[in-house]
N, C-alpha and C positions, 0 to 999 in steps of 0.2 A: 718509180717515179723519186724522184730526189725531194730530199728533205730541204730543199731552199729554190729558191729564185734561180735560176739557172744563168749563165749566157747565152744570149741567144746568136743561132751561129748567123755567119755570113749572110747567109737569103733573106731571113726574116729583118735584120737593122743595115738592109743595101736597098739602095735604089728604089725603085717605085714601091715597094713594099715600106717604106720609113715614111714616102712622105705618103702612102693611103691615108683618109681619113680613117678613126676608128672611133666608135660610140660606146662607152665605157659605163659599166651599170658598175657600181657600188655600196655597198651595205653599209649600215652605220654601226652598230653596238658590235664593237670587236675586233670593226674593220678600217672603219672611217674613226672614228673614236674612242678611248679609251677611258671606259665608265665616266661617259657624256663627255671628255673634255681631246678635243678637236688638236692634234697638233699642228701648228704652225708651217708646217713642211706640207703638209694633205694641203690645205688652202691653197698656199704657191702651188702646188705643182697641178691641181686643179685649173686654174687661172692660166696658166704657160701653156697646158697643153689644149685648152678651149683658143687661146690665142694663137696658138700652132697651127688650127683648123677643128682641131677634136671636137668632138661631144661629150660632155659627162653627164651623167646621170643621179642620183640619189638613188637607192631599190632597198627599202627600210621596211619592216613588219611593223613598223611602228606606225599610227596614223597620222595623217597631215598633221594635226593639231601636236600631235608628240613632235614635230621638227622643230626645231627654234626659229623663231620669225628672221635669225639674221643668214640663214643654209637656205629658207624656202625661196626668197626673190634672190639673183643676181650672183651668189654661188658658181649652182648648175644651171646644165639647161632646160632640165624640166625634174619630175619628180614620180616615181613607181611608190606608193605607199599603199600600208593594208596588208602586207605580204602578194604583191600584186591585185590588188581588190581595186585599186586608187592608181589613177594612172592621167598627170596636167604636165600642158607642155608652155610657157608663157600667158598661166593663167586660165590656156582651154582644157575645160575636162578633159579627159580622151573616154575614160570609165571609171565609174561609178559601184561598183556592186557590193550589191547587200543583202540577207538572209530575209528570201519569202513573207511576206508577212507574218502568216500563218507558222514557220521554223521559229520564228524570231523570237515569236509567242512563247513555244512552246521553251525557248529556250531560257527564255527568261524567268519564266512562271518556274521553272527547276528549279533555276540556281538558288532562285526567290525563298520557295518553301523547302531547301535544302540549307539555308540563310550562311550561302558560300560568301567569299568574300571575294566581288569580282568588279568587273564596270564592263561595257560597251564600249565600243570604239567605233564612233561614226567621223567622217573627215574634218569636221568643225571640229566636235564637242565629246565629253566624255560622259558617258552616264551610269550611275549605283543607285539602289537603294541607302535609309537612309543609317541602316545598322552598317552594309556594308561600308560608306562614307566615314563612318567614327572609324574602322577600322584601317581605312589608308590614309587619316591623315599623313602629312607626311609625306609620302610613297612617291605620288607624283615629284616632289620635288627630286626627290632621290634619281625615280627617272632619266631626270632630265640635265641633269646635272649642274654643276657652280654657275651661279649666274643668268642662268634661263629665267623667263617670265613663266611661272607655274599655270596650267590651266585650270579653270576652275571646274571641279567636279560637278554634273547637274543634277541633282540629288531628285527623285520620283518614287512614291510608294508603290507606282504601279507601272511596270517599265515595259508590258507586255504590248501596247504602242507605239514602241520607241523603234526607228529605224539605224539598223548599223551593221559593221563591216565584219566586226570580228570580235573577239570574245575575250580579255585577258583574266584569269582565274590566279588568284593567289593565295586562294587556300578553299578546299573543298569538302565534298562527302567521302569523294573516290579518286582515284588517280584522274587525270582529265582523258586519259584513250578509253578508260574504259565507261567518263560521260558521257563521250562521245558517239559510243556505240551504244548505247543503249537511249543513245539520241534518233537515231538512224545514221543508213548509208550517206545522208547529204551533210551530216558538219565529220568534220575532222579535227585532231588533236597534235599539239606539238609542244613539246617543253617550254615554257617560258626562255625566249630569249637570250631579254632585256635581264631579269632577276640572274638569271643559272638555277635555279632551285627547280628540286625534284617533286617528287610524288604529284598530290592533287594541283601546283600551279603547273598552269601550262596557259595554252591560246586553242580557241575551239574557231575552226573557220568553216567557210563553204569547201565543201569537198570538189577539187578538180580546180580551185582557183593558188594561186603559188605564185611565186615571183618570174618563172619566165612568163606567165599570162598577159602581167602587167608590161613584161621588155618587149612582148608578142604586141601590145598594144602602137608602141611608140617606134615600133619596126615598122609597121604596115602604115602608120602617119607620116614616118617620115620619108617612107622607100629605101630603109638600110635594107643593105646586105649583112644579112644572120654570117657571113662569116666574117665581117668587118666588127664583130661584137665581142668586147670585154666583158663577160661578170666575174665579180668581185668581191666572197664573204667566207664568215667564220661561221655559220651556223645551220642548222639540223633544216630551216628554211632558205637556208642559200643552195642547195642542191639541186632542184630544177632548174635553176637557170645558171648555176657551174654547167651542168650538162647540156644545156636549151645551144649554149654561146657559142662562138667560132673558137676563142678563148678561155676557155675557165680556170678560174686562180683560188685555192683556200689560202686561209690563211693559219699559218702552222699553232698546232693545240686544235684546231676544227675535229669535230668526229671525224672518226675515222672514215666512215662510207661517205664524207665530203670532202679528204684529204684523197679517196680512193678516184671520183669524180673530173676531180681538176688537173686539167694539162704540170702545170705549174704553182709549187706554195711559195709563201712570200710570209717576212715578218710579221708580226703584228703590231696595231698604230703605238704602242709606246718605243716602237723603232724606228716606226717613219716610213710601214711598210708599204705604203699606196707611192711615196716621193721615187722611195728604191727602186717600184715596181714599174713604176709610170720611166723611168729612166733607160729599164732595160728592156722594156716595148720601143723605147724611143719615140715615148711622147713628145718626151719633154728633153731638153737637151742633159751627158749628166755633169753632176757637176767637180 
């Protein structure tokens, strides 16, 4: 596989193929944004691609509430959030997958008893314990990037009755993969895709829910052709969607298994990789 985005062959960039509408699903952290900063060229590329008849969706591991309000409406055709757990188009919720009540209560109780630093992610709120909230002070502002409004952590002494889609663990009693194993086969774990921390930092999610599942929700709703789907990402939680899409694209510096699954590799957001990618795919005119 090439280590950069190659020029497309004539058969891919000419005639009917160039005119064919694509549906592009873009990861946020490390793909569309660089440490929370979205290059103006990326926003321009999305607007131009949509004006040309293509659909563009944000496909992120973040809960909806962690997506900046300015990006939630007007910029994209829709959102896939919570790493495939949630999907919406034009305000219509297509999917909102959450931990079953009993399993969610077990996860919350286990993390609370271990005095972990964590928060539960729902589409419209993030929840945590008083002790965890003190340790997380200022963290969400770092996650959202400069100038973005910071959502309020909803604090509860007892989280066992709360509904949530995913869990972000910033510090815990053991590595997140081991924690997931102890919770049982219904729970999966990944390294933290936002902070990049290792060890006990990571995400707990419902096994079998990934970004390709959220893309499939949109695909079914809109009647898309899978061959026309493009997926672009840089993290381990992008692996399934890159493999699912008709065209899977990874960002330089992604884990090797993600690079291996991709057909193309593009520069990161600091080098305006999305804009270059859209030009090479024929979604927007070359500058």
